PyMOL Python script that loads the backbone (N, CA, C, O; Angstrom):
from pymol import cmd

cmd.read_pdbstr("""\
ATOM      1  N   UNK A   1       0.953-139.125  38.934  1.00  0.00           N
ATOM      2  CA  UNK A   1       1.158-139.055  40.363  1.00  0.00           C
ATOM      3  C   UNK A   1      -0.077-139.640  41.039  1.00  0.00           C
ATOM      4  O   UNK A   1      -1.195-139.166  40.838  1.00  0.00           O
ATOM      5  N   UNK A   2       0.138-140.649  41.824  1.00  0.00           N
ATOM      6  CA  UNK A   2      -0.992-141.283  42.504  1.00  0.00           C
ATOM      7  C   UNK A   2      -1.410-140.516  43.748  1.00  0.00           C
ATOM      8  O   UNK A   2      -2.599-140.406  44.048  1.00  0.00           O
ATOM      9  N   UNK A   3      -0.430-139.988  44.468  1.00  0.00           N
ATOM     10  CA  UNK A   3      -0.765-139.253  45.677  1.00  0.00           C
ATOM     11  C   UNK A   3      -1.639-140.073  46.599  1.00  0.00           C
ATOM     12  O   UNK A   3      -1.353-141.245  46.844  1.00  0.00           O
ATOM     13  N   UNK A   4      -2.686-139.484  47.106  1.00  0.00           N
ATOM     14  CA  UNK A   4      -3.573-140.193  48.029  1.00  0.00           C
ATOM     15  C   UNK A   4      -4.793-140.789  47.342  1.00  0.00           C
ATOM     16  O   UNK A   4      -5.757-141.171  48.006  1.00  0.00           O
ATOM     17  N   UNK A   5      -4.756-140.868  46.016  1.00  0.00           N
ATOM     18  CA  UNK A   5      -5.877-141.526  45.343  1.00  0.00           C
ATOM     19  C   UNK A   5      -5.895-142.984  45.789  1.00  0.00           C
ATOM     20  O   UNK A   5      -4.841-143.601  45.942  1.00  0.00           O
ATOM     21  N   UNK A   6      -7.059-143.521  45.992  1.00  0.00           N
ATOM     22  CA  UNK A   6      -7.174-144.878  46.528  1.00  0.00           C
ATOM     23  C   UNK A   6      -7.560-145.833  45.408  1.00  0.00           C
ATOM     24  O   UNK A   6      -8.692-146.310  45.334  1.00  0.00           O
ATOM     25  N   UNK A   7      -6.603-146.094  44.553  1.00  0.00           N
ATOM     26  CA  UNK A   7      -6.839-146.956  43.401  1.00  0.00           C
ATOM     27  C   UNK A   7      -6.251-148.337  43.652  1.00  0.00           C
ATOM     28  O   UNK A   7      -5.288-148.500  44.401  1.00  0.00           O
ATOM     29  N   UNK A   8      -6.853-149.319  43.007  1.00  0.00           N
ATOM     30  CA  UNK A   8      -6.338-150.683  43.077  1.00  0.00           C
ATOM     31  C   UNK A   8      -5.179-150.826  42.097  1.00  0.00           C
ATOM     32  O   UNK A   8      -4.995-150.000  41.203  1.00  0.00           O
ATOM     33  N   UNK A   9      -4.416-151.873  42.282  1.00  0.00           N
ATOM     34  CA  UNK A   9      -3.357-152.167  41.321  1.00  0.00           C
ATOM     35  C   UNK A   9      -3.981-152.563  39.987  1.00  0.00           C
ATOM     36  O   UNK A   9      -4.997-153.255  39.945  1.00  0.00           O
ATOM     37  N   UNK A  10      -3.369-152.121  38.917  1.00  0.00           N
ATOM     38  CA  UNK A  10      -3.794-152.568  37.590  1.00  0.00           C
ATOM     39  C   UNK A  10      -3.063-153.882  37.299  1.00  0.00           C
ATOM     40  O   UNK A  10      -2.256-154.316  38.120  1.00  0.00           O
ATOM     41  N   UNK A  11      -3.319-154.523  36.163  1.00  0.00           N
ATOM     42  CA  UNK A  11      -2.648-155.796  35.874  1.00  0.00           C
ATOM     43  C   UNK A  11      -1.121-155.711  35.952  1.00  0.00           C
ATOM     44  O   UNK A  11      -0.478-156.625  36.468  1.00  0.00           O
ATOM     45  N   UNK A  12      -0.550-154.644  35.455  1.00  0.00           N
ATOM     46  CA  UNK A  12       0.905-154.496  35.541  1.00  0.00           C
ATOM     47  C   UNK A  12       1.347-154.387  36.995  1.00  0.00           C
ATOM     48  O   UNK A  12       2.342-154.995  37.390  1.00  0.00           O
ATOM     49  N   UNK A  13       0.615-153.617  37.791  1.00  0.00           N
ATOM     50  CA  UNK A  13       0.934-153.473  39.202  1.00  0.00           C
ATOM     51  C   UNK A  13       0.832-154.797  39.949  1.00  0.00           C
ATOM     52  O   UNK A  13       1.660-155.091  40.811  1.00  0.00           O
ATOM     53  N   UNK A  14      -0.187-155.601  39.620  1.00  0.00           N
ATOM     54  CA  UNK A  14      -0.308-156.919  40.245  1.00  0.00           C
ATOM     55  C   UNK A  14       0.872-157.804  39.870  1.00  0.00           C
ATOM     56  O   UNK A  14       1.405-158.528  40.711  1.00  0.00           O
ATOM     57  N   UNK A  15       1.278-157.744  38.601  1.00  0.00           N
ATOM     58  CA  UNK A  15       2.454-158.517  38.172  1.00  0.00           C
ATOM     59  C   UNK A  15       3.701-158.064  38.930  1.00  0.00           C
ATOM     60  O   UNK A  15       4.512-158.890  39.350  1.00  0.00           O
ATOM     61  N   UNK A  16       3.850-156.751  39.100  1.00  0.00           N
ATOM     62  CA  UNK A  16       5.007-156.229  39.827  1.00  0.00           C
ATOM     63  C   UNK A  16       4.962-156.638  41.302  1.00  0.00           C
ATOM     64  O   UNK A  16       6.000-156.935  41.893  1.00  0.00           O
ATOM     65  N   UNK A  17       3.768-156.655  41.896  1.00  0.00           N
ATOM     66  CA  UNK A  17       3.634-157.079  43.289  1.00  0.00           C
ATOM     67  C   UNK A  17       4.012-158.553  43.436  1.00  0.00           C
ATOM     68  O   UNK A  17       4.668-158.936  44.404  1.00  0.00           O
ATOM     69  N   UNK A  18       3.601-159.368  42.484  1.00  0.00           N
ATOM     70  CA  UNK A  18       3.946-160.791  42.525  1.00  0.00           C
ATOM     71  C   UNK A  18       5.452-160.980  42.336  1.00  0.00           C
ATOM     72  O   UNK A  18       6.055-161.839  42.979  1.00  0.00           O
ATOM     73  N   UNK A  19       6.055-160.184  41.462  1.00  0.00           N
ATOM     74  CA  UNK A  19       7.504-160.260  41.257  1.00  0.00           C
ATOM     75  C   UNK A  19       8.240-159.839  42.526  1.00  0.00           C
ATOM     76  O   UNK A  19       9.242-160.450  42.899  1.00  0.00           O
ATOM     77  N   UNK A  20       7.744-158.802  43.184  1.00  0.00           N
ATOM     78  CA  UNK A  20       8.339-158.373  44.452  1.00  0.00           C
ATOM     79  C   UNK A  20       8.238-159.499  45.476  1.00  0.00           C
ATOM     80  O   UNK A  20       9.216-159.823  46.148  1.00  0.00           O
ATOM     81  N   UNK A  21       7.047-160.094  45.591  1.00  0.00           N
ATOM     82  CA  UNK A  21       6.845-161.180  46.552  1.00  0.00           C
ATOM     83  C   UNK A  21       7.815-162.325  46.278  1.00  0.00           C
ATOM     84  O   UNK A  21       8.395-162.881  47.211  1.00  0.00           O
ATOM     85  N   UNK A  22       7.996-162.679  45.016  1.00  0.00           N
ATOM     86  CA  UNK A  22       8.942-163.749  44.656  1.00  0.00           C
ATOM     87  C   UNK A  22      10.369-163.338  44.992  1.00  0.00           C
ATOM     88  O   UNK A  22      11.168-164.158  45.444  1.00  0.00           O
ATOM     89  N   UNK A  23      10.682-162.075  44.773  1.00  0.00           N
ATOM     90  CA  UNK A  23      12.028-161.585  45.021  1.00  0.00           C
ATOM     91  C   UNK A  23      12.425-161.564  46.486  1.00  0.00           C
ATOM     92  O   UNK A  23      13.606-161.684  46.814  1.00  0.00           O
ATOM     93  N   UNK A  24      11.443-161.410  47.371  1.00  0.00           N
ATOM     94  CA  UNK A  24      11.749-161.357  48.807  1.00  0.00           C
ATOM     95  C   UNK A  24      11.339-162.639  49.529  1.00  0.00           C
ATOM     96  O   UNK A  24      11.406-162.713  50.756  1.00  0.00           O
ATOM     97  N   UNK A  25      10.917-163.640  48.772  1.00  0.00           N
ATOM     98  CA  UNK A  25      10.406-164.877  49.373  1.00  0.00           C
ATOM     99  C   UNK A  25      11.411-165.526  50.323  1.00  0.00           C
ATOM    100  O   UNK A  25      11.013-166.115  51.329  1.00  0.00           O
ATOM    101  N   UNK A  26      12.685-165.429  50.026  1.00  0.00           N
ATOM    102  CA  UNK A  26      13.689-166.063  50.868  1.00  0.00           C
ATOM    103  C   UNK A  26      14.183-165.213  52.022  1.00  0.00           C
ATOM    104  O   UNK A  26      15.000-165.663  52.825  1.00  0.00           O
ATOM    105  N   UNK A  27      13.694-163.996  52.108  1.00  0.00           N
ATOM    106  CA  UNK A  27      14.143-163.096  53.177  1.00  0.00           C
ATOM    107  C   UNK A  27      13.261-163.258  54.415  1.00  0.00           C
ATOM    108  O   UNK A  27      12.039-163.346  54.298  1.00  0.00           O
ATOM    109  N   UNK A  28      13.870-163.296  55.591  1.00  0.00           N
ATOM    110  CA  UNK A  28      13.055-163.374  56.805  1.00  0.00           C
ATOM    111  C   UNK A  28      12.407-162.017  57.095  1.00  0.00           C
ATOM    112  O   UNK A  28      13.069-160.980  57.053  1.00  0.00           O
ATOM    113  N   UNK A  29      11.138-162.039  57.383  1.00  0.00           N
ATOM    114  CA  UNK A  29      10.414-160.812  57.741  1.00  0.00           C
ATOM    115  C   UNK A  29       9.728-161.027  59.078  1.00  0.00           C
ATOM    116  O   UNK A  29       9.143-162.082  59.327  1.00  0.00           O
ATOM    117  N   UNK A  30       9.802-160.026  59.929  1.00  0.00           N
ATOM    118  CA  UNK A  30       9.113-160.073  61.220  1.00  0.00           C
ATOM    119  C   UNK A  30       7.755-159.396  61.152  1.00  0.00           C
ATOM    120  O   UNK A  30       6.869-159.695  61.954  1.00  0.00           O
ATOM    121  N   UNK A  31       7.586-158.490  60.205  1.00  0.00           N
ATOM    122  CA  UNK A  31       6.337-157.746  60.075  1.00  0.00           C
ATOM    123  C   UNK A  31       6.232-157.197  58.662  1.00  0.00           C
ATOM    124  O   UNK A  31       7.230-157.041  57.958  1.00  0.00           O
ATOM    125  N   UNK A  32       4.997-156.909  58.263  1.00  0.00           N
ATOM    126  CA  UNK A  32       4.738-156.303  56.961  1.00  0.00           C
ATOM    127  C   UNK A  32       3.842-155.093  57.213  1.00  0.00           C
ATOM    128  O   UNK A  32       2.745-155.224  57.756  1.00  0.00           O
ATOM    129  N   UNK A  33       4.317-153.926  56.818  1.00  0.00           N
ATOM    130  CA  UNK A  33       3.584-152.675  57.031  1.00  0.00           C
ATOM    131  C   UNK A  33       3.231-152.070  55.680  1.00  0.00           C
ATOM    132  O   UNK A  33       3.979-152.210  54.713  1.00  0.00           O
ATOM    133  N   UNK A  34       2.096-151.401  55.621  1.00  0.00           N
ATOM    134  CA  UNK A  34       1.669-150.715  54.399  1.00  0.00           C
ATOM    135  C   UNK A  34       0.854-149.491  54.773  1.00  0.00           C
ATOM    136  O   UNK A  34       0.278-149.416  55.858  1.00  0.00           O
ATOM    137  N   UNK A  35       0.816-148.537  53.862  1.00  0.00           N
ATOM    138  CA  UNK A  35      -0.040-147.365  54.058  1.00  0.00           C
ATOM    139  C   UNK A  35      -1.499-147.800  53.913  1.00  0.00           C
ATOM    140  O   UNK A  35      -1.755-148.934  53.507  1.00  0.00           O
ATOM    141  N   UNK A  36      -2.442-146.945  54.226  1.00  0.00           N
ATOM    142  CA  UNK A  36      -3.858-147.295  54.086  1.00  0.00           C
ATOM    143  C   UNK A  36      -4.339-147.400  52.627  1.00  0.00           C
ATOM    144  O   UNK A  36      -5.451-147.867  52.381  1.00  0.00           O
ATOM    145  N   UNK A  37      -3.534-146.980  51.684  1.00  0.00           N
ATOM    146  CA  UNK A  37      -3.961-146.990  50.274  1.00  0.00           C
ATOM    147  C   UNK A  37      -4.118-148.419  49.756  1.00  0.00           C
ATOM    148  O   UNK A  37      -3.309-149.297  50.055  1.00  0.00           O
ATOM    149  N   UNK A  38      -5.178-148.630  48.972  1.00  0.00           N
ATOM    150  CA  UNK A  38      -5.505-149.961  48.473  1.00  0.00           C
ATOM    151  C   UNK A  38      -4.346-150.595  47.706  1.00  0.00           C
ATOM    152  O   UNK A  38      -4.074-151.785  47.869  1.00  0.00           O
ATOM    153  N   UNK A  39      -3.662-149.813  46.873  1.00  0.00           N
ATOM    154  CA  UNK A  39      -2.575-150.391  46.069  1.00  0.00           C
ATOM    155  C   UNK A  39      -1.435-150.882  46.949  1.00  0.00           C
ATOM    156  O   UNK A  39      -0.792-151.880  46.624  1.00  0.00           O
ATOM    157  N   UNK A  40      -1.175-150.196  48.064  1.00  0.00           N
ATOM    158  CA  UNK A  40      -0.104-150.658  48.952  1.00  0.00           C
ATOM    159  C   UNK A  40      -0.559-151.865  49.765  1.00  0.00           C
ATOM    160  O   UNK A  40       0.238-152.751  50.073  1.00  0.00           O
ATOM    161  N   UNK A  41      -1.832-151.895  50.107  1.00  0.00           N
ATOM    162  CA  UNK A  41      -2.379-153.044  50.819  1.00  0.00           C
ATOM    163  C   UNK A  41      -2.299-154.296  49.944  1.00  0.00           C
ATOM    164  O   UNK A  41      -1.954-155.374  50.429  1.00  0.00           O
ATOM    165  N   UNK A  42      -2.616-154.154  48.663  1.00  0.00           N
ATOM    166  CA  UNK A  42      -2.554-155.285  47.736  1.00  0.00           C
ATOM    167  C   UNK A  42      -1.116-155.772  47.561  1.00  0.00           C
ATOM    168  O   UNK A  42      -0.867-156.976  47.507  1.00  0.00           O
ATOM    169  N   UNK A  43      -0.174-154.836  47.471  1.00  0.00           N
ATOM    170  CA  UNK A  43       1.227-155.211  47.320  1.00  0.00           C
ATOM    171  C   UNK A  43       1.718-155.935  48.573  1.00  0.00           C
ATOM    172  O   UNK A  43       2.379-156.970  48.482  1.00  0.00           O
ATOM    173  N   UNK A  44       1.394-155.388  49.732  1.00  0.00           N
ATOM    174  CA  UNK A  44       1.804-156.011  50.985  1.00  0.00           C
ATOM    175  C   UNK A  44       1.163-157.390  51.147  1.00  0.00           C
ATOM    176  O   UNK A  44       1.803-158.316  51.646  1.00  0.00           O
ATOM    177  N   UNK A  45      -0.086-157.528  50.732  1.00  0.00           N
ATOM    178  CA  UNK A  45      -0.771-158.824  50.823  1.00  0.00           C
ATOM    179  C   UNK A  45      -0.065-159.872  49.972  1.00  0.00           C
ATOM    180  O   UNK A  45       0.031-161.033  50.370  1.00  0.00           O
ATOM    181  N   UNK A  46       0.430-159.470  48.805  1.00  0.00           N
ATOM    182  CA  UNK A  46       1.160-160.403  47.946  1.00  0.00           C
ATOM    183  C   UNK A  46       2.431-160.885  48.649  1.00  0.00           C
ATOM    184  O   UNK A  46       2.779-162.063  48.567  1.00  0.00           O
ATOM    185  N   UNK A  47       3.112-159.988  49.331  1.00  0.00           N
ATOM    186  CA  UNK A  47       4.333-160.348  50.067  1.00  0.00           C
ATOM    187  C   UNK A  47       3.985-161.234  51.261  1.00  0.00           C
ATOM    188  O   UNK A  47       4.770-162.111  51.625  1.00  0.00           O
ATOM    189  N   UNK A  48       2.829-161.021  51.871  1.00  0.00           N
ATOM    190  CA  UNK A  48       2.439-161.744  53.084  1.00  0.00           C
ATOM    191  C   UNK A  48       1.992-163.177  52.817  1.00  0.00           C
ATOM    192  O   UNK A  48       2.014-164.004  53.729  1.00  0.00           O
ATOM    193  N   UNK A  49       1.592-163.487  51.598  1.00  0.00           N
ATOM    194  CA  UNK A  49       1.072-164.820  51.290  1.00  0.00           C
ATOM    195  C   UNK A  49       2.066-165.893  51.726  1.00  0.00           C
ATOM    196  O   UNK A  49       3.244-165.848  51.371  1.00  0.00           O
ATOM    197  N   UNK A  50       1.569-166.859  52.503  1.00  0.00           N
ATOM    198  CA  UNK A  50       2.388-167.982  52.942  1.00  0.00           C
ATOM    199  C   UNK A  50       3.336-167.689  54.089  1.00  0.00           C
ATOM    200  O   UNK A  50       4.077-168.576  54.512  1.00  0.00           O
ATOM    201  N   UNK A  51       3.331-166.475  54.601  1.00  0.00           N
ATOM    202  CA  UNK A  51       4.255-166.123  55.690  1.00  0.00           C
ATOM    203  C   UNK A  51       3.592-166.167  57.065  1.00  0.00           C
ATOM    204  O   UNK A  51       4.284-166.172  58.083  1.00  0.00           O
ATOM    205  N   UNK A  52       2.285-166.197  57.104  1.00  0.00           N
ATOM    206  CA  UNK A  52       1.611-166.195  58.391  1.00  0.00           C
ATOM    207  C   UNK A  52       1.700-164.858  59.105  1.00  0.00           C
ATOM    208  O   UNK A  52       1.540-164.789  60.323  1.00  0.00           O
ATOM    209  N   UNK A  53       1.956-163.799  58.352  1.00  0.00           N
ATOM    210  CA  UNK A  53       2.053-162.455  58.924  1.00  0.00           C
ATOM    211  C   UNK A  53       0.893-161.602  58.427  1.00  0.00           C
ATOM    212  O   UNK A  53       0.575-161.622  57.238  1.00  0.00           O
ATOM    213  N   UNK A  54       0.265-160.861  59.317  1.00  0.00           N
ATOM    214  CA  UNK A  54      -0.764-159.934  58.854  1.00  0.00           C
ATOM    215  C   UNK A  54      -0.121-158.681  58.272  1.00  0.00           C
ATOM    216  O   UNK A  54       1.007-158.327  58.616  1.00  0.00           O
ATOM    217  N   UNK A  55      -0.851-158.024  57.393  1.00  0.00           N
ATOM    218  CA  UNK A  55      -0.412-156.721  56.910  1.00  0.00           C
ATOM    219  C   UNK A  55      -0.859-155.694  57.941  1.00  0.00           C
ATOM    220  O   UNK A  55      -2.047-155.577  58.242  1.00  0.00           O
ATOM    221  N   UNK A  56       0.093-154.960  58.472  1.00  0.00           N
ATOM    222  CA  UNK A  56      -0.205-153.936  59.469  1.00  0.00           C
ATOM    223  C   UNK A  56      -0.314-152.586  58.765  1.00  0.00           C
ATOM    224  O   UNK A  56       0.639-152.121  58.140  1.00  0.00           O
ATOM    225  N   UNK A  57      -1.474-151.972  58.872  1.00  0.00           N
ATOM    226  CA  UNK A  57      -1.709-150.674  58.248  1.00  0.00           C
ATOM    227  C   UNK A  57      -1.147-149.577  59.146  1.00  0.00           C
ATOM    228  O   UNK A  57      -1.442-149.521  60.340  1.00  0.00           O
ATOM    229  N   UNK A  58      -0.339-148.712  58.558  1.00  0.00           N
ATOM    230  CA  UNK A  58       0.294-147.626  59.304  1.00  0.00           C
ATOM    231  C   UNK A  58      -0.007-146.301  58.608  1.00  0.00           C
ATOM    232  O   UNK A  58       0.505-146.032  57.521  1.00  0.00           O
ATOM    233  N   UNK A  59      -0.832-145.486  59.236  1.00  0.00           N
ATOM    234  CA  UNK A  59      -1.190-144.186  58.658  1.00  0.00           C
ATOM    235  C   UNK A  59       0.043-143.318  58.415  1.00  0.00           C
ATOM    236  O   UNK A  59       0.053-142.484  57.509  1.00  0.00           O
ATOM    237  N   UNK A  60       1.073-143.515  59.221  1.00  0.00           N
ATOM    238  CA  UNK A  60       2.301-142.725  59.064  1.00  0.00           C
ATOM    239  C   UNK A  60       2.988-142.995  57.726  1.00  0.00           C
ATOM    240  O   UNK A  60       3.838-142.213  57.301  1.00  0.00           O
ATOM    241  N   UNK A  61       2.633-144.083  57.064  1.00  0.00           N
ATOM    242  CA  UNK A  61       3.214-144.416  55.759  1.00  0.00           C
ATOM    243  C   UNK A  61       2.385-143.883  54.588  1.00  0.00           C
ATOM    244  O   UNK A  61       2.721-144.118  53.428  1.00  0.00           O
ATOM    245  N   UNK A  62       1.311-143.171  54.895  1.00  0.00           N
ATOM    246  CA  UNK A  62       0.441-142.663  53.834  1.00  0.00           C
ATOM    247  C   UNK A  62       1.205-141.747  52.894  1.00  0.00           C
ATOM    248  O   UNK A  62       2.157-141.075  53.291  1.00  0.00           O
ATOM    249  N   UNK A  63       0.772-141.734  51.649  1.00  0.00           N
ATOM    250  CA  UNK A  63       1.422-140.928  50.627  1.00  0.00           C
ATOM    251  C   UNK A  63       1.165-139.441  50.843  1.00  0.00           C
ATOM    252  O   UNK A  63       0.244-139.049  51.561  1.00  0.00           O
ATOM    253  N   UNK A  64       1.985-138.640  50.218  1.00  0.00           N
ATOM    254  CA  UNK A  64       1.835-137.188  50.281  1.00  0.00           C
ATOM    255  C   UNK A  64       0.630-136.781  49.449  1.00  0.00           C
ATOM    256  O   UNK A  64       0.439-137.277  48.338  1.00  0.00           O
ATOM    257  N   UNK A  65      -0.177-135.886  49.981  1.00  0.00           N
ATOM    258  CA  UNK A  65      -1.315-135.352  49.243  1.00  0.00           C
ATOM    259  C   UNK A  65      -0.795-134.298  48.275  1.00  0.00           C
ATOM    260  O   UNK A  65      -0.300-133.254  48.700  1.00  0.00           O
ATOM    261  N   UNK A  66      -0.903-134.563  46.987  1.00  0.00           N
ATOM    262  CA  UNK A  66      -0.396-133.624  45.980  1.00  0.00           C
ATOM    263  C   UNK A  66      -1.515-132.779  45.373  1.00  0.00           C
ATOM    264  O   UNK A  66      -1.332-132.145  44.334  1.00  0.00           O
ATOM    265  N   UNK A  67      -2.658-132.776  46.025  1.00  0.00           N
ATOM    266  CA  UNK A  67      -3.761-131.904  45.626  1.00  0.00           C
ATOM    267  C   UNK A  67      -4.198-132.067  44.186  1.00  0.00           C
ATOM    268  O   UNK A  67      -4.472-133.178  43.732  1.00  0.00           O
ATOM    269  N   UNK A  68      -4.263-130.957  43.467  1.00  0.00           N
ATOM    270  CA  UNK A  68      -4.755-130.953  42.085  1.00  0.00           C
ATOM    271  C   UNK A  68      -3.879-131.750  41.134  1.00  0.00           C
ATOM    272  O   UNK A  68      -4.300-132.057  40.018  1.00  0.00           O
ATOM    273  N   UNK A  69      -2.673-132.089  41.556  1.00  0.00           N
ATOM    274  CA  UNK A  69      -1.779-132.862  40.691  1.00  0.00           C
ATOM    275  C   UNK A  69      -2.057-134.360  40.756  1.00  0.00           C
ATOM    276  O   UNK A  69      -1.519-135.116  39.948  1.00  0.00           O
ATOM    277  N   UNK A  70      -2.881-134.802  41.697  1.00  0.00           N
ATOM    278  CA  UNK A  70      -3.205-136.219  41.828  1.00  0.00           C
ATOM    279  C   UNK A  70      -3.802-136.738  40.528  1.00  0.00           C
ATOM    280  O   UNK A  70      -4.715-136.143  39.955  1.00  0.00           O
ATOM    281  N   UNK A  71      -3.258-137.865  40.080  1.00  0.00           N
ATOM    282  CA  UNK A  71      -3.758-138.496  38.858  1.00  0.00           C
ATOM    283  C   UNK A  71      -3.162-137.972  37.581  1.00  0.00           C
ATOM    284  O   UNK A  71      -3.483-138.474  36.504  1.00  0.00           O
ATOM    285  N   UNK A  72      -2.307-136.983  37.665  1.00  0.00           N
ATOM    286  CA  UNK A  72      -1.711-136.401  36.454  1.00  0.00           C
ATOM    287  C   UNK A  72      -0.342-136.997  36.200  1.00  0.00           C
ATOM    288  O   UNK A  72       0.363-137.389  37.130  1.00  0.00           O
ATOM    289  N   UNK A  73       0.024-137.062  34.942  1.00  0.00           N
ATOM    290  CA  UNK A  73       1.345-137.555  34.563  1.00  0.00           C
ATOM    291  C   UNK A  73       2.386-136.498  34.884  1.00  0.00           C
ATOM    292  O   UNK A  73       2.109-135.300  34.836  1.00  0.00           O
ATOM    293  N   UNK A  74       3.597-136.961  35.215  1.00  0.00           N
ATOM    294  CA  UNK A  74       4.681-136.018  35.516  1.00  0.00           C
ATOM    295  C   UNK A  74       4.934-135.070  34.344  1.00  0.00           C
ATOM    296  O   UNK A  74       5.212-133.889  34.555  1.00  0.00           O
ATOM    297  N   UNK A  75       4.839-135.574  33.114  1.00  0.00           N
ATOM    298  CA  UNK A  75       5.094-134.735  31.936  1.00  0.00           C
ATOM    299  C   UNK A  75       4.101-133.580  31.868  1.00  0.00           C
ATOM    300  O   UNK A  75       4.458-132.499  31.400  1.00  0.00           O
ATOM    301  N   UNK A  76       2.884-133.776  32.317  1.00  0.00           N
ATOM    302  CA  UNK A  76       1.873-132.721  32.281  1.00  0.00           C
ATOM    303  C   UNK A  76       2.155-131.616  33.282  1.00  0.00           C
ATOM    304  O   UNK A  76       1.621-130.513  33.160  1.00  0.00           O
ATOM    305  N   UNK A  77       2.985-131.901  34.265  1.00  0.00           N
ATOM    306  CA  UNK A  77       3.270-130.907  35.290  1.00  0.00           C
ATOM    307  C   UNK A  77       4.137-129.777  34.749  1.00  0.00           C
ATOM    308  O   UNK A  77       4.111-128.674  35.295  1.00  0.00           O
ATOM    309  N   UNK A  78       4.898-130.020  33.698  1.00  0.00           N
ATOM    310  CA  UNK A  78       5.727-128.965  33.100  1.00  0.00           C
ATOM    311  C   UNK A  78       4.889-127.776  32.652  1.00  0.00           C
ATOM    312  O   UNK A  78       5.350-126.635  32.679  1.00  0.00           O
ATOM    313  N   UNK A  79       3.652-128.053  32.239  1.00  0.00           N
ATOM    314  CA  UNK A  79       2.783-126.983  31.768  1.00  0.00           C
ATOM    315  C   UNK A  79       2.327-126.062  32.899  1.00  0.00           C
ATOM    316  O   UNK A  79       1.897-124.936  32.647  1.00  0.00           O
ATOM    317  N   UNK A  80       2.419-126.537  34.143  1.00  0.00           N
ATOM    318  CA  UNK A  80       1.974-125.754  35.282  1.00  0.00           C
ATOM    319  C   UNK A  80       3.098-125.045  36.012  1.00  0.00           C
ATOM    320  O   UNK A  80       2.862-124.408  37.038  1.00  0.00           O
ATOM    321  N   UNK A  81       4.300-125.143  35.506  1.00  0.00           N
ATOM    322  CA  UNK A  81       5.451-124.546  36.188  1.00  0.00           C
ATOM    323  C   UNK A  81       5.445-123.044  36.097  1.00  0.00           C
ATOM    324  O   UNK A  81       6.347-122.390  36.620  1.00  0.00           O
TER     325      UNK A  81
END
""", "prot")
cmd.dss("prot")
cmd.show_as("cartoon", "prot")
cmd.util.cbc("prot")
cmd.orient("prot")
């Protein structure tokens, strides 16, 4: 669970962001919004390339704070039930 941890995309995440950007390349966009988290900013930036649109940061899109569960795998949460 990433929660509000402010981590960058890893290589797989960057590949997925590039695939997303390619997948939506033909769609018209009027704006690109992202949460303040670095990984969402990087993903939005990949989509914005070549569109002439800035990435607009929206605090309302921020992830849920999951407290002590941040950074833990979902499978590990079973032990805390």
